[in-house]
N, C-alpha and C positions, 0 to 999 in steps of 0.2 A: 381330603379327597381331591385329586386333580380335576381341573375343569377344561373343557375344550378351548383351544386357543383362538385368536383372531384369524381371519382368512390370510393364508400365506405363511403362518407360523407352523413350525414343526415340533414345538415343545409345549407342554401344558403349563397352565398358570395355577397359582396357589388358590385363588378365588376367581369367581366369574368376573370377566372384564366389565368395568363400569365406565360407561360413556360420560364424558364431562358435559354437564348441561350448558347449553348455549342460549343466553338470554338476548332479548332485543338490544340491550345496552352493549353486549359483546359484539353484535353484528354492526351496530352503529360505529363503534370505535374501529372495528376492522374495516369498515367502508371508508372512514376518514383516512386511515393509514394507507389503504390501497389506492384511494383517489389521489392522495399526495404523491404516492410512488409513481402513478401513471403520469401525473402532471410534471413533476420534476424530472422523472425519468426521460421524458421527451427531450428536454434540454440537455441532459447528460448524453443521450444517444446522439444528438446533433454534434456535441463536442467530441464524442468518440469518433464519429465519421470524419470530422475535421482533423483530428489527430492522425487518423489512418492515412488521410490524403497528404498530410504534411510529411509524414515519414516516407510515404511513397512506395513502400513494399512491406511484406509481412516479416516482422521480426519478433523478438521475445516480448517487447513492450506492447506491441499491437495485439499479440495473442493474449497477453494478460488482461488488458483493459476490456477486450471483447469477452473473454472468459468471465470476468467479473460481472459484466452486464448480463450475460446469459444465466449465470448462477443466481444472481439477485432476482431476475425475472421469474425464474423457476420457483424460488422460495415464495415470492409474493403471490403468484397465481395459485399454486397448490395450497398454500395456507389459507388464502381467501376463500377458495372453493370449499375447503373443509369447514370453515366457520360458517359458510352459507349452507352447509349440509348437502352440498352437491356431491362431494367425495366422502365416502364412508371410511372409517378408520380401519386400516389393515396394516399388516407388517410392512408391506412395500411402501405404504404412504409414509410411515415414520422413518423408514430406512432412506427413502428418497429425499426427505426434508433434511436429514442429517448429512447425507452425502453432498447435497448442494451447499450446505453450510460450511463443510470442510473446504470446498473450493473457494467460497467467499473469503474466509479468513486467510487462507494460504496465499491467494493471488493478491489480495490487497496489501498484505505485509511485504510481499516481494516487490510490489510497485513502489512502496515507500523506500525499500532498500535500494531499488534501482536509482532513485533520486539521490540517495546518499552516496552511491558508488561513483557518481560523477566527480565527487570531491576526493576520492581515495586514489592514491597513486599506485599502491601495491596491489598486484593481482591476488596475493595471498590474503591481504586484508579483506578484499571483496569476497573471496570464496569463504573465508571464515565467518564473515557476517551473514552471508546468504544461507549457508548450510547450518549454522548454529541456530538461527531463528527457525529455519524450516524443520530442523530436528525437534526443537522444543514444541512447536505447534503440532507436529505430527504425533508426538507423544500425548498431547492433550486431546487430539482428535481420536486417538485409539481409546483413551479412557472414556470418551463420550460414547463410543460404540459399545463399551463394556458396562457403562453405568446409565447414561441417558436413555439409550434405546431399550434396555430391559425395564427401566422404570416406566417409560411411556407404554410399554406393552403390559405393564402391571404383572410381571412375573411373580414377584412377592413383595411384601412390605419393606424388606431390608433394602432392596434396590431403590424403592421410592424414597425412603428416608435418607439414604446416602446421596441420592441425586439432588435432594432439596438443598444440601449444602455445597456439593461439588459443582453444580451448574452455576451457582453464583461465584464460586471460587475461580473457576476457569475464565469467566467473563472478566473478573478482576485482574487475573494474570494477563489477559489480552490487553486490558487497559494499561497496565504497567509497561508491557512490551511496546505498545504504541507510543506511550509517553517517552520512554527511553530512546527509541529510535528517532523521534522528532527532536528531543533534546540533543542527541548526538549530532544531528544535522546542523542545528544552530551552533553547537560548539565548533564543528569543523569550519563553518562559514566564518565565524568570528576569528578563530585562531589562524586559519590558513589563508583566507581571502582578504579580510579587513586588516587584521593586525600585522601580518607579514607582508601582504601585497600592498597595503596602503590605499586600497580602492574604496573611496567613500561612497560610491554609488551602490555598493553592496549593502549598505546599511538599510536601505529600503527593503531589500530582500529579507534581511533579518527581522525587521519590524513587522513586515507583512506575514512572514511565516510564524512568528511568535504569537501574533493575534489569531491567526487562522487555526493554529494548533488547538486552541481552547475550544473552537467550534467542533473540531474533529473528536477531541476527547469527550466533549459534551454528548456526542452521539453514543459513545460507549456507556456513559452514565445513564442515558435514556433507556438503553436496553436493560441495564441492571435494574433500574427503577421499575420498569414494566414487568419484570419477573415476579413482582409482588402482587400483580393483578390476580384476582380469584381464578379466572380461566387461564390456565397455563399456556394455551395455544395462542392467545391474543398477542402476547409479546413477540411471537414468531414473526408477525407481520411488521414489527418495528425494526427487524433486521434489514429488510430492503430499504426502509427510510434512512437508516443510519449509514448503510454501506454505499448508497448512491451519493449521499452528501460527502462522505469520505473519499470516494472515487473522484468526484468533481474537484475536490480540494487538491488531490494528488496530481491530476492533469493540469490544473492551474499552476501548481508549484513547479512542475517539470517544464512547462512552457515559459514560466517567468525566469527560471535559472538560465535557460538558453538565451532568452532575450537580453538579460543583463550581461551575460558573457559576451554576446555579440557587440553590445554597446561599449563595453569597457576593454575588450581584448584581454580578458583575464588569463593569467598564466598560473596554472595550478601546479605547485611544486612544494617540496618539503621544506626547503630553506629559502629565505628571502634573498633576492638578487638585486635589490634596489640600488646597491652601490657597487655592482660588479659589471665588468665589461667582458662578456663571454658569448660564445655560441654553444648552446647545449642541446642535447638530445635526451628526451625522457620517454620511456615506454609506459603507457598507462594501461594497455590491454582493453580499455573501454572506449576511448575516444581518440580521434585523430584531428588535431587542430593546428593550423599554421598561423603563428602570430608574429608580426613584425613591429618592433617598438623603436622609435627614434627619440632619444632623450636629449636633454640639454647639453650633456657633456660626452655622451657616448651612444653607440647603437648596439642593440642586441637583436640577433636573429634566432628565434627559438622555434623549434618544431617539436610538437608532441605527436609521436607516432609509435606504433607497436614495435617493440624490440624483443629480442630473445631474452634479455635480462633487464630487470628494473634498476638500472644504475644511471647516474649522471656521468656524461662524458664531456666535460667543459674544455673549450679551446679558446684562447685569447684572440680577440678580434676587435681591437679598439679602432675607432675612427675619429678624426678631428671634430671638434665642436662646430656645427654649421649654423648655430644660432636659432635653430628651429625646434619646436616641440611637436611631435607627430605620433599618433597612435592609430594603427589600423589593424583590423582582424580579418583573416581570410580563411574560410572553411573549405575543405576538400569536398568533392561530390559525395564521398562516403560518410561524411561527418555525422549527418542526421541519424543514419542507420547505426553507426558505431556508438553514438551517444545512447542508443536504446531508449530514447524518449520521443 
């Protein structure tokens, strides 16, 4: 016999909806997580404001970091009020939580990809990376609307049983995607900037990123671990904890890669030109950087600017050795915005 649904639902359930009991221990854990979110969130908000001022205008990067802050805040506030029994369970409550979570994961992964795209020369590579990850996560999000939402609404036991396994599986998939993206970033830094470019200063970026990756991945493990807690909604409050940490890490990494690039005058290209005398033009589609390098036996003037085609156009331009070694880097006014960080 079908039973009346929760408020906002337009379909009936197999059995009467059972509210999850909320113990004092649940409220205490929820208060700890929410308090940490508020405290650490303040410092993240300050950093987001600084990043916005540094960029100087609204671009994709600024929209993504602000969107991540808003989505994380929504999840934290709504979930905490539910566990404090201020908000009653309704269809719209569960839908709103899931909707905000979708923005959380999509925006954070695109922020990670934005950092990787600084090291990619080809526009095609950047588009493939962005859209392939977006398509994968969109498919996962759709399955959550088809499995997680009916399970929380307790439509029937089948949905609840499937969600028990799928919810953990999709969190593991996210962990793997996060790990692969960060591994790819390290790989590009090592092969493209250190090995080919010979810039030893970038080793500190690799070491820093390698260490900080483990903190980021630990946040995903924290979420998966909290899913085993008896009250299924308590782990929802650990999403804001994890995603604020991950957002702060991404802003730190984006800032560091620009800082190191400015200090070293890094030239991002496919092939090493350490022994070539040339003036070259390279289209990146993402950044516009002017770099001038005077070496011990030759001089190279390289400009990285948007071109209609992603090809090298080398022209010989040797100059006599002047006995000096000089490296300078000069950024155009649009560089920050075009870097999208």
